[in-house]
N, C-alpha and C positions, 0 to 999 in steps of 0.2 A: 504494500500500500504506500502510495506516495502522498506526501503532504505538501501543499503549496501555501506559502505565507501570503496573507492578505496584503494587497497593494494599497499603500496609503495614498490618499488624495490630499493635496494642500490647497488652501483657498486664500487668495489675497483680495482685499477690497480697498478701493481708493474713493474717498468722498471729498469732493471739492466744496469750498465754503458756500458756493452758490447752489448747492443741493445736488449737483450731478454726481453720479455714482457709477463705478465700474467694478466688476467682480469677476474673477476667473478661478478655475480649478485646474490643477495639473498634478502630475506625479511627483514633482519636486518644486522647491521654492524658486530656483532660477528660471525654470520653464514658466511658472506662474508670473514671475516678474516680466519676462519677455512678452508674454501675451497681454498682460495688463498695460504695459507701455504701448503695445500696438493699438490697443483700444483708446487709450487716453491721449496719446500724442496728436492725433488729428484734431482734437478739441483744444490744442495748445497747452496741454498739461504735461509738464516734465517731472519725472520722478527722480529725485536727487539722492541716489543711494549708490553704494559701491558697485553693485551689479549693473548699474547704468553707465559705468565708465567705458570709454572707448576701448581700453586695453583689458577690460575684465572679461573673464570667461570661466564657466564652471565645467570642469572635465566630466567625462562619463562616470568616473569613479566617485567624484565629489557628488554627483547627482544620485548615483545608485546607493552608495554607502553613507553619504552625508546629507542626503535629502536636498542637495543644492543650497545648503545654508552658507556655503563659503564659495568664493571665487578666487581664481589666480589673477594677479596683476602681471601681465605678460610683457609690457614694454620695457626695453632696455636690459633684459635679462640675458646674460651670455648663454650660448648653447651649452647644454649639459648641466646647467645650474637650475635648481628648483626655484620657481618664482614664489614671491610672498603670497600668502593667503589672507583674505580679509572677509569679514561677515558680509554676505550678499546684501542685506538690508540696512547695513550701517550707513549713516548719512554722509554725504559729500556736498561740497559747494556746487552751485548751479554751473559754474565754469567747467567742472569735471564731467558732468553728465551730458550724454549725447543721445541722439535718437537710436532706435533699434537698427534702422538701416545703416547709420554711420558705424555702429558697433559691429554689425555683421560684415560690412565691407572691410573694416580694419582687420577683423579676425581672419577673413579669407586671405588678405594680403600677408598677414603674419604666417598663416599656414603655408602659403606659397613660398615665403622666404626660407622656410625650413628645408626646402628641397634644393636650394641654391648651393 
């Protein structure tokens, strides 16, 4: 007999002072944050947390084993060195937060640079 562990679902909600509200559910916190940002950004809402930084990314292991509660900060880290980890939802200044599209584009360029 095989036992399968129940898969957790995480929920993030963002409420704007004017009453607008966005809520998402996903299998990990980083995925929730990405989807919440996709919903809120068209309305001009920017979520200012570590997971919204251009160089922030949650690895598969961080998502599977750590529920996406932390992200790596990948910029400027020499090859072979482990990047620093920070809490996904910890606050940052607005200057450090970018859109989901900017973050995805930066991450794709970063991945491509690994093959150089």
